[in-house]
C-alpha distance (Angstrom), angle and dihedral (degrees) to the residues before:
residue distance angle dihedral
X1 . . .
X2 3.80 . .
X3 3.75 117.2 .
X4 3.79 118.2 -122.1
X5 3.77 118.3 -110.5
X6 3.76 116.5 -147.0
X7 3.77 137.5 -178.1
X8 3.78 125.8 -152.3
X9 3.79 112.2 -109.5
X10 3.81 91.3 -132.2
X11 3.81 90.5 55.8
X12 3.81 90.4 47.8
X13 3.81 91.4 51.6
X14 3.80 92.0 45.3
X15 3.82 91.5 55.5
X16 3.80 91.9 40.9
X17 3.81 92.0 51.9
X18 3.81 91.7 46.8
X19 3.80 90.3 51.5
X20 3.80 94.0 48.3
X21 3.81 91.2 50.5
X22 3.81 100.8 40.6
X23 3.80 103.5 29.1
X24 3.78 117.8 121.0
X25 3.81 92.5 -160.2
X26 3.78 119.3 111.6
X27 3.83 123.4 -87.0
X28 3.81 91.8 -102.6
X29 3.81 89.6 59.2
X30 3.80 91.3 50.8
X31 3.83 90.3 48.2
X32 3.80 90.2 52.9
X33 3.82 91.4 50.5
X34 3.81 90.5 47.1
X35 3.82 92.8 50.8
X36 3.79 91.5 50.2
X37 3.82 92.4 45.5
X38 3.81 93.7 47.5
X39 3.79 91.6 51.6
X40 3.80 90.4 49.2
X41 3.81 92.5 47.8
X42 3.81 93.0 46.1
X43 3.81 94.1 46.0
X44 3.82 89.8 53.0
X45 3.84 93.8 43.6
X46 3.80 91.4 -116.1
X47 3.81 100.2 113.8
X48 3.81 110.7 120.2
X49 3.79 100.1 163.9
X50 3.78 133.8 -96.2
X51 3.78 141.3 -107.2
X52 3.78 136.8 -156.6
X53 3.77 123.7 -105.1
X54 3.80 104.1 -119.2
X55 3.77 136.3 -155.8
X56 3.78 111.7 -96.3
X57 3.79 110.9 -123.1
X58 3.82 90.6 -145.9
X59 3.81 93.8 52.0
X60 3.81 96.6 -113.1
X61 3.80 122.8 133.0
X62 3.79 118.7 -64.5
X63 3.76 118.4 -94.3
X64 3.77 141.5 151.9
X65 3.81 92.9 -98.0
X66 3.79 131.5 114.9
X67 3.78 119.8 -95.6
X68 3.78 95.4 66.6
X69 3.75 124.1 123.7
X70 3.79 124.5 -123.4
X71 3.80 97.7 -97.8
X72 3.80 115.0 108.8
X73 3.80 112.9 -121.5
X74 3.82 108.9 -83.7
X75 3.83 87.7 -13.4
X76 3.81 86.1 -79.3
X77 3.80 113.7 135.9
X78 3.82 91.2 -166.2
X79 3.83 89.5 70.8
X80 3.80 93.9 94.5
X81 3.78 136.3 140.6
X82 3.79 130.9 -148.8
X83 3.80 124.3 -129.9
């Protein structure tokens, strides 16, 4: 019998979030990845919502931290991260 291969949800979300922030693919590609990921997270009861990467008001790199203004990163609403 084959053994099951698993991935930790936190590792999946870490890679997913990195892709959605750094990807050079078009917004439609990021939407497709997000739809697939959300279904996977919901089906496994691991969906905890998402947020938008924001512009940093101090000019530092984007992150999920406080101190960011309300503008979505590069005005691109597909630049999201999952909790």
